[in-house]
PQR file with spaces between the fields and no chain letter, atoms N, CA, C, O and H, PARSE charges and radii, in Angstrom:
ATOM       1  N    ALA     1       1.279   -0.940    0.465 -0.4000 1.5000
ATOM       2  CA   ALA     1       0.100    0.106    0.175 -0.0000 2.0000
ATOM       3  C    ALA     1       0.802    1.392   -0.211  0.5500 1.7000
ATOM       4  O    ALA     1       1.672    1.954    0.454 -0.5500 1.4000
ATOM       5  N    GLY     2       0.608    1.545   -0.665 -0.4000 1.5000
ATOM       6  CA   GLY     2       1.342    3.471   -0.842 -0.0000 2.0000
ATOM       7  C    GLY     2       1.176    3.966    0.250  0.5500 1.7000
ATOM       8  O    GLY     2       0.460    3.479    1.125 -0.5500 1.4000
ATOM       9  H    GLY     2      -0.099    1.088   -1.204  0.4000 1.0000
ATOM      10  N    GLU     3       2.104    5.462    0.380 -0.4000 1.5000
ATOM      11  CA   GLU     3       1.795    6.155    1.560 -0.0000 2.0000
ATOM      12  C    GLU     3       0.336    7.205    1.647  0.5500 1.7000
ATOM      13  O    GLU     3      -0.174    7.803    2.594 -0.5500 1.4000
ATOM      14  H    GLU     3       2.686    5.857   -0.330  0.4000 1.0000
ATOM      15  N    THR     4       0.088    7.132    0.658 -0.4000 1.5000
ATOM      16  CA   THR     4      -1.179    7.836    0.421 -0.0000 2.0000
ATOM      17  C    THR     4      -2.844    7.326    0.904  0.5500 1.7000
ATOM      18  O    THR     4      -3.905    7.926    0.725 -0.5500 1.4000
ATOM      19  H    THR     4       0.503    6.647   -0.112  0.4000 1.0000
ATOM      20  N    SER     5      -2.487    5.515    1.811 -0.4000 1.5000
ATOM      21  CA   SER     5      -3.515    4.319    0.881 -0.0000 2.0000
ATOM      22  C    SER     5      -4.335    5.089    2.822  0.5500 1.7000
ATOM      23  O    SER     5      -5.455    4.728    3.185 -0.5500 1.4000
ATOM      24  H    SER     5      -1.626    5.029    1.956  0.4000 1.0000
ATOM      25  N    LYS     6      -3.628    5.893    3.525 -0.4000 1.5000
ATOM      26  CA   LYS     6      -4.202    6.152    4.685 -0.0000 2.0000
ATOM      27  C    LYS     6      -5.061    7.203    3.990  0.5500 1.7000
ATOM      28  O    LYS     6      -4.418    6.662    3.091 -0.5500 1.4000
ATOM      29  H    LYS     6      -2.718    6.186    3.230  0.4000 1.0000
ATOM      30  N    PHE     7      -5.827    8.119    3.493 -0.4000 1.5000
ATOM      31  CA   PHE     7      -6.244    8.757    2.897 -0.0000 2.0000
ATOM      32  C    PHE     7      -7.522    8.646    1.654  0.5500 1.7000
ATOM      33  O    PHE     7      -8.498    9.377    1.491 -0.5500 1.4000
ATOM      34  H    PHE     7      -6.350    8.559    4.223  0.4000 1.0000
ATOM      35  N    ALA     8      -7.164    7.676    1.038 -0.4000 1.5000
ATOM      36  CA   ALA     8      -8.770    7.190    0.795 -0.0000 2.0000
ATOM      37  C    ALA     8      -9.548    7.450    1.361  0.5500 1.7000
ATOM      38  O    ALA     8      -9.390    7.484    2.582 -0.5500 1.4000
ATOM      39  H    ALA     8      -6.371    7.082    1.170  0.4000 1.0000
ATOM      40  N    GLY     9     -11.145    7.859    0.630 -0.4000 1.5000
ATOM      41  CA   GLY     9     -11.877    8.464    0.683 -0.0000 2.0000
ATOM      42  C    GLY     9     -11.678    9.700    1.495  0.5500 1.7000
ATOM      43  O    GLY     9     -12.302    9.937    2.529 -0.5500 1.4000
ATOM      44  H    GLY     9     -11.274    7.831   -0.362  0.4000 1.0000
ATOM      45  N    VAL    10     -10.936   10.332    1.061 -0.4000 1.5000
ATOM      46  CA   VAL    10     -10.579   11.569    2.422 -0.0000 2.0000
ATOM      47  C    VAL    10     -10.194   12.307    0.366  0.5500 1.7000
ATOM      48  O    VAL    10      -9.867   11.817   -0.715 -0.5500 1.4000
ATOM      49  H    VAL    10     -10.429   10.139    0.220  0.4000 1.0000
ATOM      50  N    ASP    11     -10.406   13.191    0.732 -0.4000 1.5000
ATOM      51  CA   ASP    11     -10.896   14.221    0.102 -0.0000 2.0000
ATOM      52  C    ASP    11      -9.568   15.537    0.306  0.5500 1.7000
ATOM      53  O    ASP    11      -9.562   16.332    1.246 -0.5500 1.4000
ATOM      54  H    ASP    11     -10.672   13.588    1.610  0.4000 1.0000
ATOM      55  N    TRP    12      -8.330   15.491   -1.017 -0.4000 1.5000
ATOM      56  CA   TRP    12      -7.517   15.835   -1.233 -0.0000 2.0000
ATOM      57  C    TRP    12      -6.677   16.184   -2.450  0.5500 1.7000
ATOM      58  O    TRP    12      -6.834   15.472   -3.442 -0.5500 1.4000
ATOM      59  H    TRP    12      -8.335   14.844   -1.780  0.4000 1.0000
ATOM      60  N    THR    13      -5.851   17.135   -2.505 -0.4000 1.5000
ATOM      61  CA   THR    13      -5.332   17.266   -2.960 -0.0000 2.0000
ATOM      62  C    THR    13      -3.608   17.291   -2.585  0.5500 1.7000
ATOM      63  O    THR    13      -3.169   17.425   -1.443 -0.5500 1.4000
ATOM      64  H    THR    13      -5.724   17.713   -1.699  0.4000 1.0000
ATOM      65  N    PRO    14      -2.888   17.152   -3.652 -0.5600 1.5000
ATOM      66  CA   PRO    14      -1.701   16.593   -3.926  0.2800 2.0000
ATOM      67  C    PRO    14      -1.314   17.225   -3.634  0.5500 1.7000
ATOM      68  O    PRO    14      -2.203   18.019   -3.327 -0.5500 1.4000
ATOM      69  N    SER    15       0.290   17.948   -3.248 -0.4000 1.5000
ATOM      70  CA   SER    15       0.800   18.992   -3.135 -0.0000 2.0000
ATOM      71  C    SER    15       2.335   19.100   -3.823  0.5500 1.7000
ATOM      72  O    SER    15       2.619   17.907   -3.718 -0.5500 1.4000
ATOM      73  H    SER    15       1.012   17.303   -3.498  0.4000 1.0000
ATOM      74  N    SER    16       3.542   19.713   -4.465 -0.4000 1.5000
ATOM      75  CA   SER    16       4.306   19.628   -5.167 -0.0000 2.0000
ATOM      76  C    SER    16       5.087   18.377   -5.367  0.5500 1.7000
ATOM      77  O    SER    16       5.455   17.951   -6.461 -0.5500 1.4000
ATOM      78  H    SER    16       3.311   20.683   -4.550  0.4000 1.0000
ATOM      79  N    THR    17       5.387   17.628   -3.781 -0.4000 1.5000
ATOM      80  CA   THR    17       5.475   16.784   -3.688 -0.0000 2.0000
ATOM      81  C    THR    17       5.432   15.580   -4.198  0.5500 1.7000
ATOM      82  O    THR    17       6.216   14.766   -4.686 -0.5500 1.4000
ATOM      83  H    THR    17       5.087   17.974   -2.892  0.4000 1.0000
ATOM      84  N    GLY    18       4.206   15.682   -3.939 -0.4000 1.5000
ATOM      85  CA   GLY    18       2.765   14.109   -4.249 -0.0000 2.0000
ATOM      86  C    GLY    18       1.604   14.187   -2.274  0.5500 1.7000
ATOM      87  O    GLY    18       0.582   13.752   -1.745 -0.5500 1.4000
ATOM      88  H    GLY    18       3.568   16.343   -3.543  0.4000 1.0000
ATOM      89  N    SER    19       2.633   14.940   -2.051 -0.4000 1.5000
ATOM      90  CA   SER    19       1.561   14.733   -0.307 -0.0000 2.0000
ATOM      91  C    SER    19       1.019   15.632    0.306  0.5500 1.7000
ATOM      92  O    SER    19       1.297   16.806    0.551 -0.5500 1.4000
ATOM      93  H    SER    19       3.464   15.293   -2.481  0.4000 1.0000
ATOM      94  N    PRO    20      -0.030   14.763    0.601 -0.5600 1.5000
ATOM      95  CA   PRO    20      -2.141   15.301    0.920  0.2800 2.0000
ATOM      96  C    PRO    20      -2.272   16.793    2.146  0.5500 1.7000
ATOM      97  O    PRO    20      -2.116   17.263    3.273 -0.5500 1.4000
ATOM      98  N    ILE    21      -2.795   16.971    0.382 -0.4000 1.5000
ATOM      99  CA   ILE    21      -3.285   18.324    1.651 -0.0000 2.0000
ATOM     100  C    ILE    21      -4.851   18.921    1.775  0.5500 1.7000
ATOM     101  O    ILE    21      -5.581   19.219    0.830 -0.5500 1.4000
ATOM     102  H    ILE    21      -2.922   16.589   -0.533  0.4000 1.0000
ATOM     103  N    LEU    22      -5.000   18.964    2.464 -0.4000 1.5000
ATOM     104  CA   LEU    22      -6.426   18.765    2.642 -0.0000 2.0000
ATOM     105  C    LEU    22      -6.806   20.189    2.893  0.5500 1.7000
ATOM     106  O    LEU    22      -6.316   21.268    3.227 -0.5500 1.4000
ATOM     107  H    LEU    22      -4.408   18.721    3.232  0.4000 1.0000
ATOM     108  N    PRO    23      -8.113   19.538    2.502 -0.5600 1.5000
ATOM     109  CA   PRO    23      -9.038   21.260    1.942  0.2800 2.0000
ATOM     110  C    PRO    23      -9.545   21.930    3.351  0.5500 1.7000
ATOM     111  O    PRO    23      -9.554   21.242    4.372 -0.5500 1.4000
ATOM     112  N    GLY    24      -9.992   23.381    3.366 -0.4000 1.5000
ATOM     113  CA   GLY    24      -9.784   23.661    4.887 -0.0000 2.0000
ATOM     114  C    GLY    24      -8.765   23.781    5.150  0.5500 1.7000
ATOM     115  O    GLY    24      -8.928   24.245    6.279 -0.5500 1.4000
ATOM     116  H    GLY    24      -9.984   23.939    2.537  0.4000 1.0000
ATOM     117  N    ILE    25      -6.826   23.700    4.904 -0.4000 1.5000
ATOM     118  CA   ILE    25      -6.682   24.148    5.948 -0.0000 2.0000
ATOM     119  C    ILE    25      -5.922   24.978    5.583  0.5500 1.7000
ATOM     120  O    ILE    25      -5.593   25.282    4.437 -0.5500 1.4000
ATOM     121  H    ILE    25      -6.693   23.323    3.987  0.4000 1.0000
ATOM     122  N    ILE    26      -5.226   25.875    7.725 -0.4000 1.5000
ATOM     123  CA   ILE    26      -5.368   27.751    7.150 -0.0000 2.0000
ATOM     124  C    ILE    26      -3.463   28.327    6.553  0.5500 1.7000
ATOM     125  O    ILE    26      -2.969   29.441    6.379 -0.5500 1.4000
ATOM     126  H    ILE    26      -5.493   25.629    8.657  0.4000 1.0000
ATOM     127  N    GLY    27      -2.742   26.488    6.371 -0.4000 1.5000
ATOM     128  CA   GLY    27      -0.946   26.299    5.605 -0.0000 2.0000
ATOM     129  C    GLY    27      -0.379   25.505    6.035  0.5500 1.7000
ATOM     130  O    GLY    27      -0.340   25.181    7.222 -0.5500 1.4000
ATOM     131  H    GLY    27      -3.143   25.583    6.512  0.4000 1.0000
ATOM     132  N    SER    28       0.229   24.990    5.047 -0.4000 1.5000
ATOM     133  CA   SER    28       1.099   23.473    4.438 -0.0000 2.0000
ATOM     134  C    SER    28       2.427   24.552    5.249  0.5500 1.7000
ATOM     135  O    SER    28       2.601   25.739    5.525 -0.5500 1.4000
ATOM     136  H    SER    28       0.198   25.254    4.083  0.4000 1.0000
ATOM     137  N    ILE    29       3.323   22.891    5.412 -0.4000 1.5000
ATOM     138  CA   ILE    29       4.756   22.952    4.685 -0.0000 2.0000
ATOM     139  C    ILE    29       5.481   21.296    4.411  0.5500 1.7000
ATOM     140  O    ILE    29       6.073   20.276    4.764 -0.5500 1.4000
ATOM     141  H    ILE    29       3.181   21.927    5.188  0.4000 1.0000
ATOM     142  N    ASP    30       5.013   21.885    3.758 -0.4000 1.5000
ATOM     143  CA   ASP    30       5.591   20.604    1.819 -0.0000 2.0000
ATOM     144  C    ASP    30       7.422   19.765    2.418  0.5500 1.7000
ATOM     145  O    ASP    30       8.267   20.615    2.137 -0.5500 1.4000
ATOM     146  H    ASP    30       4.532   22.713    3.471  0.4000 1.0000
ATOM     147  N    CYS    31       7.744   19.193    2.715 -0.4000 1.5000
ATOM     148  CA   CYS    31       8.906   18.569    3.323 -0.0000 2.0000
ATOM     149  C    CYS    31       8.650   17.516    2.477  0.5500 1.7000
ATOM     150  O    CYS    31       7.583   17.015    2.123 -0.5500 1.4000
ATOM     151  H    CYS    31       7.057   18.502    2.943  0.4000 1.0000
ATOM     152  N    LYS    32      10.354   17.132    2.077 -0.4000 1.5000
ATOM     153  CA   LYS    32      10.951   14.908    1.708 -0.0000 2.0000
ATOM     154  C    LYS    32      11.494   15.118    3.186  0.5500 1.7000
ATOM     155  O    LYS    32      11.449   16.347    3.250 -0.5500 1.4000
ATOM     156  H    LYS    32      11.220   17.539    2.366  0.4000 1.0000
ATOM     157  N    VAL    33      11.690   14.945    3.681 -0.4000 1.5000
ATOM     158  CA   VAL    33      12.046   13.625    4.667 -0.0000 2.0000
ATOM     159  C    VAL    33      14.087   13.191    3.986  0.5500 1.7000
ATOM     160  O    VAL    33      14.615   12.358    3.249 -0.5500 1.4000
ATOM     161  H    VAL    33      11.726   13.947    3.628  0.4000 1.0000
ATOM     162  N    GLU    34      14.674   14.754    5.107 -0.4000 1.5000
ATOM     163  CA   GLU    34      16.314   14.458    4.514 -0.0000 2.0000
ATOM     164  C    GLU    34      17.126   13.850    6.042  0.5500 1.7000
ATOM     165  O    GLU    34      18.312   13.722    5.735 -0.5500 1.4000
ATOM     166  H    GLU    34      14.246   15.431    5.706  0.4000 1.0000
ATOM     167  N    ALA    35      16.906   13.392    7.715 -0.4000 1.5000
ATOM     168  CA   ALA    35      17.119   12.682    8.474 -0.0000 2.0000
ATOM     169  C    ALA    35      16.110   12.322    9.528  0.5500 1.7000
ATOM     170  O    ALA    35      15.179   13.109    9.694 -0.5500 1.4000
ATOM     171  H    ALA    35      15.943   13.496    7.964  0.4000 1.0000
ATOM     172  N    VAL    36      16.184   11.057   10.382 -0.4000 1.5000
ATOM     173  CA   VAL    36      15.447   10.701   11.366 -0.0000 2.0000
ATOM     174  C    VAL    36      16.876   10.596   12.132  0.5500 1.7000
ATOM     175  O    VAL    36      17.916   10.206   11.602 -0.5500 1.4000
ATOM     176  H    VAL    36      16.940   10.417   10.248  0.4000 1.0000
ATOM     177  N    HIS    37      16.676   11.184   14.006 -0.4000 1.5000
ATOM     178  CA   HIS    37      17.191   10.644   14.799 -0.0000 2.0000
ATOM     179  C    HIS    37      16.613   10.494   15.946  0.5500 1.7000
ATOM     180  O    HIS    37      15.846   11.333   16.419 -0.5500 1.4000
ATOM     181  H    HIS    37      15.831   11.501   14.437  0.4000 1.0000
ATOM     182  N    GLU    38      16.965    9.271   16.575 -0.4000 1.5000
ATOM     183  CA   GLU    38      16.554    8.705   17.818 -0.0000 2.0000
ATOM     184  C    GLU    38      16.545   10.071   19.272  0.5500 1.7000
ATOM     185  O    GLU    38      17.448   10.385   20.046 -0.5500 1.4000
ATOM     186  H    GLU    38      17.588    8.589   16.191  0.4000 1.0000
ATOM     187  N    THR    39      15.642   10.402   19.188 -0.4000 1.5000
ATOM     188  CA   THR    39      15.978   10.800   21.024 -0.0000 2.0000
ATOM     189  C    THR    39      14.842   10.720   21.729  0.5500 1.7000
ATOM     190  O    THR    39      13.680   11.086   21.555 -0.5500 1.4000
ATOM     191  H    THR    39      14.908   10.147   18.558  0.4000 1.0000
ATOM     192  N    GLY    40      15.991    9.644   23.336 -0.4000 1.5000
ATOM     193  CA   GLY    40      15.059    9.023   24.468 -0.0000 2.0000
ATOM     194  C    GLY    40      14.202    8.583   22.831  0.5500 1.7000
ATOM     195  O    GLY    40      14.689    8.416   21.712 -0.5500 1.4000
ATOM     196  H    GLY    40      16.935    9.347   23.478  0.4000 1.0000
ATOM     197  N    ASP    41      12.131    8.471   23.536 -0.4000 1.5000
ATOM     198  CA   ASP    41      11.443    7.415   23.041 -0.0000 2.0000
ATOM     199  C    ASP    41      10.554    8.872   21.817  0.5500 1.7000
ATOM     200  O    ASP    41       9.419    9.298   22.031 -0.5500 1.4000
ATOM     201  H    ASP    41      11.735    8.607   24.444  0.4000 1.0000
ATOM     202  N    HIS    42      11.241    9.231   20.923 -0.4000 1.5000
ATOM     203  CA   HIS    42      11.060   10.003   20.216 -0.0000 2.0000
ATOM     204  C    HIS    42      12.049   10.375   19.442  0.5500 1.7000
ATOM     205  O    HIS    42      13.173   10.513   19.926 -0.5500 1.4000
ATOM     206  H    HIS    42      12.163    8.884   20.749  0.4000 1.0000
ATOM     207  N    LEU    43      11.727   10.673   17.684 -0.4000 1.5000
ATOM     208  CA   LEU    43      11.728   10.635   16.341 -0.0000 2.0000
ATOM     209  C    LEU    43      12.425   12.021   16.619  0.5500 1.7000
ATOM     210  O    LEU    43      12.432   12.758   17.605 -0.5500 1.4000
ATOM     211  H    LEU    43      10.815   10.561   17.291  0.4000 1.0000
ATOM     212  N    PHE    44      12.744   12.061   15.939 -0.4000 1.5000
ATOM     213  CA   PHE    44      13.226   13.418   15.599 -0.0000 2.0000
ATOM     214  C    PHE    44      13.561   14.108   14.455  0.5500 1.7000
ATOM     215  O    PHE    44      14.743   14.410   14.622 -0.5500 1.4000
ATOM     216  H    PHE    44      12.738   11.462   15.138  0.4000 1.0000
ATOM     217  N    VAL    45      13.209   14.513   13.428 -0.4000 1.5000
ATOM     218  CA   VAL    45      12.584   14.445   11.684 -0.0000 2.0000
ATOM     219  C    VAL    45      13.184   15.315   11.114  0.5500 1.7000
ATOM     220  O    VAL    45      12.216   15.907   10.638 -0.5500 1.4000
ATOM     221  H    VAL    45      12.249   14.267   13.293  0.4000 1.0000
ATOM     222  N    ILE    46      14.348   16.066   10.663 -0.4000 1.5000
ATOM     223  CA   ILE    46      13.959   18.013   10.295 -0.0000 2.0000
ATOM     224  C    ILE    46      14.105   16.966    8.088  0.5500 1.7000
ATOM     225  O    ILE    46      14.840   16.288    7.370 -0.5500 1.4000
ATOM     226  H    ILE    46      15.134   15.585   11.049  0.4000 1.0000
ATOM     227  N    GLY    47      13.486   17.284    8.120 -0.4000 1.5000
ATOM     228  CA   GLY    47      12.755   17.504    6.618 -0.0000 2.0000
ATOM     229  C    GLY    47      14.079   19.317    5.912  0.5500 1.7000
ATOM     230  O    GLY    47      14.803   20.240    6.285 -0.5500 1.4000
ATOM     231  H    GLY    47      12.889   17.835    8.704  0.4000 1.0000
ATOM     232  N    ARG    48      13.462   18.609    4.724 -0.4000 1.5000
ATOM     233  CA   ARG    48      13.502   20.103    3.339 -0.0000 2.0000
ATOM     234  C    ARG    48      12.457   20.804    3.335  0.5500 1.7000
ATOM     235  O    ARG    48      11.604   20.389    2.551 -0.5500 1.4000
ATOM     236  H    ARG    48      12.874   17.859    4.421  0.4000 1.0000
ATOM     237  N    VAL    49      12.291   21.366    3.692 -0.4000 1.5000
ATOM     238  CA   VAL    49      11.128   22.619    2.981 -0.0000 2.0000
ATOM     239  C    VAL    49      11.358   22.732    1.212  0.5500 1.7000
ATOM     240  O    VAL    49      12.382   23.036    0.600 -0.5500 1.4000
ATOM     241  H    VAL    49      12.984   21.703    4.330  0.4000 1.0000
ATOM     242  N    HIS    50      10.141   22.402    0.744 -0.4000 1.5000
ATOM     243  CA   HIS    50       9.854   22.995   -0.809 -0.0000 2.0000
ATOM     244  C    HIS    50       8.602   23.144   -1.107  0.5500 1.7000
ATOM     245  O    HIS    50       7.988   22.829   -2.126 -0.5500 1.4000
ATOM     246  H    HIS    50       9.310   22.155    1.242  0.4000 1.0000
ATOM     247  N    ASP    51       8.247   23.674   -0.092 -0.4000 1.5000
ATOM     248  CA   ASP    51       6.285   24.676   -0.793 -0.0000 2.0000
ATOM     249  C    ASP    51       6.181   24.867    0.906  0.5500 1.7000
ATOM     250  O    ASP    51       6.453   24.056    1.791 -0.5500 1.4000
ATOM     251  H    ASP    51       8.746   23.930    0.736  0.4000 1.0000
ATOM     252  N    MET    52       5.716   26.167    0.988 -0.4000 1.5000
ATOM     253  CA   MET    52       4.733   26.573    2.326 -0.0000 2.0000
ATOM     254  C    MET    52       3.338   26.730    1.086  0.5500 1.7000
ATOM     255  O    MET    52       3.127   26.351   -0.066 -0.5500 1.4000
ATOM     256  H    MET    52       5.495   26.825    0.269  0.4000 1.0000
ATOM     257  N    SER    53       2.538   27.605    2.257 -0.4000 1.5000
ATOM     258  CA   SER    53       1.016   27.897    1.445 -0.0000 2.0000
ATOM     259  C    SER    53       0.641   28.408    2.999  0.5500 1.7000
ATOM     260  O    SER    53       1.170   27.962    4.017 -0.5500 1.4000
ATOM     261  H    SER    53       2.710   27.914    3.193  0.4000 1.0000
ATOM     262  N    HIS    54      -0.427   29.482    2.945 -0.4000 1.5000
ATOM     263  CA   HIS    54      -0.936   29.841    4.360 -0.0000 2.0000
ATOM     264  C    HIS    54      -2.187   30.578    3.471  0.5500 1.7000
ATOM     265  O    HIS    54      -2.115   31.023    2.326 -0.5500 1.4000
ATOM     266  H    HIS    54      -0.857   29.845    2.118  0.4000 1.0000
ATOM     267  N    ALA    55      -3.225   30.559    4.285 -0.4000 1.5000
ATOM     268  CA   ALA    55      -4.901   31.127    3.915 -0.0000 2.0000
ATOM     269  C    ALA    55      -4.260   32.793    4.729  0.5500 1.7000
ATOM     270  O    ALA    55      -3.281   33.137    5.391 -0.5500 1.4000
ATOM     271  H    ALA    55      -3.283   30.198    5.215  0.4000 1.0000
ATOM     272  N    ASP    56      -5.348   33.355    4.241 -0.4000 1.5000
ATOM     273  CA   ASP    56      -5.337   35.088    4.120 -0.0000 2.0000
ATOM     274  C    ASP    56      -5.920   35.586    5.462  0.5500 1.7000
ATOM     275  O    ASP    56      -5.619   36.461    6.273 -0.5500 1.4000
ATOM     276  H    ASP    56      -6.143   33.076    3.703  0.4000 1.0000
ATOM     277  N    ASP    57      -7.006   34.529    5.329 -0.4000 1.5000
ATOM     278  CA   ASP    57      -8.393   34.857    5.523 -0.0000 2.0000
ATOM     279  C    ASP    57      -8.975   34.113    7.079  0.5500 1.7000
ATOM     280  O    ASP    57     -10.076   33.663    7.398 -0.5500 1.4000
ATOM     281  H    ASP    57      -7.250   33.818    4.670  0.4000 1.0000
ATOM     282  N    VAL    58      -7.596   34.244    7.860 -0.4000 1.5000
ATOM     283  CA   VAL    58      -7.310   33.800    8.738 -0.0000 2.0000
ATOM     284  C    VAL    58      -7.609   34.293   10.088  0.5500 1.7000
ATOM     285  O    VAL    58      -6.657   34.905   10.572 -0.5500 1.4000
ATOM     286  H    VAL    58      -6.702   34.609    7.601  0.4000 1.0000
ATOM     287  N    ASP    59      -8.789   34.200   10.945 -0.4000 1.5000
ATOM     288  CA   ASP    59      -8.445   34.788   12.890 -0.0000 2.0000
ATOM     289  C    ASP    59      -8.025   34.668   13.567  0.5500 1.7000
ATOM     290  O    ASP    59      -7.714   35.607   14.300 -0.5500 1.4000
ATOM     291  H    ASP    59      -9.562   33.703   10.551  0.4000 1.0000
ATOM     292  N    ASN    60      -7.617   33.051   13.888 -0.4000 1.5000
ATOM     293  CA   ASN    60      -7.331   32.591   15.129 -0.0000 2.0000
ATOM     294  C    ASN    60      -5.807   31.219   14.555  0.5500 1.7000
ATOM     295  O    ASN    60      -5.164   30.972   13.534 -0.5500 1.4000
ATOM     296  H    ASN    60      -7.870   32.289   13.293  0.4000 1.0000
ATOM     297  N    ALA    61      -5.888   30.769   15.812 -0.4000 1.5000
ATOM     298  CA   ALA    61      -5.522   29.216   15.068 -0.0000 2.0000
ATOM     299  C    ALA    61      -4.993   28.424   16.125  0.5500 1.7000
ATOM     300  O    ALA    61      -4.728   28.896   17.230 -0.5500 1.4000
ATOM     301  H    ALA    61      -6.410   30.970   16.641  0.4000 1.0000
ATOM     302  N    MET    62      -4.849   27.345   15.842 -0.4000 1.5000
ATOM     303  CA   MET    62      -4.317   26.341   16.495 -0.0000 2.0000
ATOM     304  C    MET    62      -3.088   25.844   17.014  0.5500 1.7000
ATOM     305  O    MET    62      -2.137   25.384   16.382 -0.5500 1.4000
ATOM     306  H    MET    62      -5.065   26.962   14.944  0.4000 1.0000
ATOM     307  N    VAL    63      -3.280   26.057   18.771 -0.4000 1.5000
ATOM     308  CA   VAL    63      -0.965   25.850   18.747 -0.0000 2.0000
ATOM     309  C    VAL    63      -1.279   24.754   19.367  0.5500 1.7000
ATOM     310  O    VAL    63      -2.478   24.587   19.144 -0.5500 1.4000
ATOM     311  H    VAL    63      -4.052   26.431   19.285  0.4000 1.0000
ATOM     312  N    PHE    64      -0.695   23.499   20.339 -0.4000 1.5000
ATOM     313  CA   PHE    64      -0.547   22.840   20.566 -0.0000 2.0000
ATOM     314  C    PHE    64       0.712   22.907   21.340  0.5500 1.7000
ATOM     315  O    PHE    64       1.812   22.787   20.799 -0.5500 1.4000
ATOM     316  H    PHE    64       0.279   23.634   20.520  0.4000 1.0000
ATOM     317  N    PHE    65       0.465   23.199   23.257 -0.4000 1.5000
ATOM     318  CA   PHE    65       1.297   23.183   23.865 -0.0000 2.0000
ATOM     319  C    PHE    65       1.139   22.302   25.319  0.5500 1.7000
ATOM     320  O    PHE    65       0.066   22.162   25.906 -0.5500 1.4000
ATOM     321  H    PHE    65      -0.428   23.297   23.697  0.4000 1.0000
ATOM     322  N    ARG    66       2.275   21.811   25.710 -0.4000 1.5000
ATOM     323  CA   ARG    66       1.981   21.138   27.527 -0.0000 2.0000
ATOM     324  C    ARG    66       1.089   20.270   27.568  0.5500 1.7000
ATOM     325  O    ARG    66       0.692   20.020   28.706 -0.5500 1.4000
ATOM     326  H    ARG    66       3.147   21.924   25.233  0.4000 1.0000
ATOM     327  N    GLY    67       0.365   19.406   26.297 -0.4000 1.5000
ATOM     328  CA   GLY    67      -0.190   18.143   26.421 -0.0000 2.0000
ATOM     329  C    GLY    67      -1.673   18.984   26.037  0.5500 1.7000
ATOM     330  O    GLY    67      -2.595   18.276   25.633 -0.5500 1.4000
ATOM     331  H    GLY    67       0.688   19.608   25.372  0.4000 1.0000
ATOM     332  N    LYS    68      -1.919   20.519   26.161 -0.4000 1.5000
ATOM     333  CA   LYS    68      -3.211   20.498   25.256 -0.0000 2.0000
ATOM     334  C    LYS    68      -2.901   21.513   23.661  0.5500 1.7000
ATOM     335  O    LYS    68      -2.032   22.086   23.004 -0.5500 1.4000
ATOM     336  H    LYS    68      -1.170   21.094   26.489  0.4000 1.0000
ATOM     337  N    VAL    69      -4.244   21.198   23.720 -0.4000 1.5000
ATOM     338  CA   VAL    69      -4.856   22.402   22.335 -0.0000 2.0000
ATOM     339  C    VAL    69      -5.951   23.484   22.372  0.5500 1.7000
ATOM     340  O    VAL    69      -7.156   23.451   22.625 -0.5500 1.4000
ATOM     341  H    VAL    69      -4.950   20.732   24.254  0.4000 1.0000
ATOM     342  N    ALA    70      -4.776   24.808   21.902 -0.4000 1.5000
ATOM     343  CA   ALA    70      -6.050   25.972   21.806 -0.0000 2.0000
ATOM     344  C    ALA    70      -6.001   26.911   20.642  0.5500 1.7000
ATOM     345  O    ALA    70      -5.285   26.797   19.647 -0.5500 1.4000
ATOM     346  H    ALA    70      -3.797   24.835   21.697  0.4000 1.0000
ATOM     347  N    ALA    71      -7.147   28.162   20.994 -0.4000 1.5000
ATOM     348  CA   ALA    71      -7.322   28.517   19.823 -0.0000 2.0000
ATOM     349  C    ALA    71      -5.621   30.374   20.074  0.5500 1.7000
ATOM     350  O    ALA    71      -4.781   30.766   20.884 -0.5500 1.4000
ATOM     351  H    ALA    71      -7.729   28.255   21.802  0.4000 1.0000
ATOM     352  N    VAL    72      -5.915   30.556   19.374 -0.4000 1.5000
ATOM     353  CA   VAL    72      -4.098   31.497   19.193 -0.0000 2.0000
ATOM     354  C    VAL    72      -5.150   33.076   18.887  0.5500 1.7000
ATOM     355  O    VAL    72      -5.915   32.702   17.999 -0.5500 1.4000
ATOM     356  H    VAL    72      -6.597   30.237   18.717  0.4000 1.0000
ATOM     357  N    ASP    73      -5.274   33.605   19.001 -0.4000 1.5000
ATOM     358  CA   ASP    73      -6.050   34.825   18.032 -0.0000 2.0000
ATOM     359  C    ASP    73      -4.713   35.451   16.937  0.5500 1.7000
ATOM     360  O    ASP    73      -3.560   35.044   17.081 -0.5500 1.4000
ATOM     361  H    ASP    73      -4.652   33.910   19.723  0.4000 1.0000
ATOM     362  N    MET    74      -4.950   36.090   16.269 -0.4000 1.5000
ATOM     363  CA   MET    74      -4.206   35.729   15.124 -0.0000 2.0000
ATOM     364  C    MET    74      -4.063   37.562   14.636  0.5500 1.7000
ATOM     365  O    MET    74      -5.096   38.058   14.188 -0.5500 1.4000
ATOM     366  H    MET    74      -5.887   36.420   16.152  0.4000 1.0000
ATOM     367  N    PRO    75      -2.436   38.750   14.773 -0.5600 1.5000
ATOM     368  CA   PRO    75      -2.202   39.631   14.658  0.2800 2.0000
ATOM     369  C    PRO    75      -3.047   40.659   13.594  0.5500 1.7000
ATOM     370  O    PRO    75      -2.900   40.350   12.412 -0.5500 1.4000
ATOM     371  N    THR    76      -3.606   41.424   13.766 -0.4000 1.5000
ATOM     372  CA   THR    76      -3.996   41.837   12.491 -0.0000 2.0000
ATOM     373  C    THR    76      -3.390   43.115   12.032  0.5500 1.7000
ATOM     374  O    THR    76      -2.659   43.841   12.706 -0.5500 1.4000
ATOM     375  H    THR    76      -3.725   41.675   14.727  0.4000 1.0000
ATOM     376  N    ALA    77      -3.713   43.273   11.014 -0.4000 1.5000
ATOM     377  CA   ALA    77      -2.106   43.270   10.316 -0.0000 2.0000
ATOM     378  C    ALA    77      -1.926   44.991   10.108  0.5500 1.7000
ATOM     379  O    ALA    77      -0.891   45.450    9.624 -0.5500 1.4000
ATOM     380  H    ALA    77      -4.306   42.684   10.467  0.4000 1.0000
């Protein structure tokens, strides 16, 4: 099974490198994995950025910090 098989039945479009981009997202960073390092019980993945995008009409963003998810208001230009 291909890497994108987990997205079967989900609406998505391919990025410039073929990675899935889901509709309605506020931003994406398209990377290719350059290196993976074991750090204790985690993997530290280093990626080379090939493309980035973001929505201009976003009022807040979701962040994950210390095990919790929260909304953060975005500054106005």
